[in-house]
N, C-alpha and C positions, 0 to 999 in steps of 0.2 A: 802324316803326309805319305809315308811309305805304304801304308795300308791302302790308300786310295789308288796309288799307282798299281798295286797288285790287283785290286778289284778291276780297274780299267783294263789292265792287260788280260785278265781272265775273260772279261766281256768281249774284248776284241778277238781273243783266241776262239771263243765259243761261236761268235758270229762267222768268223773265217771258216771254221770247221763245218758249220751249217751250209754255208755257200758252196764249199767244195763238195760236200756229200750230195747236195741236190743237183750237181752238174756233172753227170757221169756220161753224157753223150760223147762220142768220138768226134774230134775235130782235126782238121789238117792245119798245121802251123808251118809257115815258111820262115826260115832263119837263114838269111843270105841266100845261098844256092841250094839249100837242103829243105825238103818238105818232110815233116814228121807228122805222123798220125798218132794221136794220143787222146786219152779221155780229157774232157774239159777240166775235170777236177785236178788232174796232174798239172795242166797248164796254169790253172789258177794258184795252185800251191807253189809252183816254181816261181811264178810272178810275185807271190807274197814273200817268199824267202829272199828273192833278189831285192825287193823293196826294203825289207828289214835290214839286210846287209848294208845297203846304201845309206839307210838312216843311221845305223850304228857308226859307220865310217864317217859320215858327216858330223855326227855329234862328237865323235872322238877328235876330229880335226878342230872343231870349234872350241872344245875344251882345252886342247893343247895351245891354241892361239891365245885364249884368255890367260892361261897360265904363264905364257911367255910375256904377255903385256903386264901381268901382275908382278913378274920378277924384275921388270924394268928393261926388258929386252926389246 
């Protein structure tokens, strides 16, 4: 089972890298009151990292909640 997770993670990482490398045009991004010009690859990578962090935090919260219920709390 762990091997399949590793393979899936590698495939997702390779696809993400391909998408990022193919999108090098500069784009303007507005974040609240600031406009930032950056390569689209950077924007995609930052978005990917933010999504990953949110996923990890959500999974951790779910795991903790299940552990508390299992302990009888």
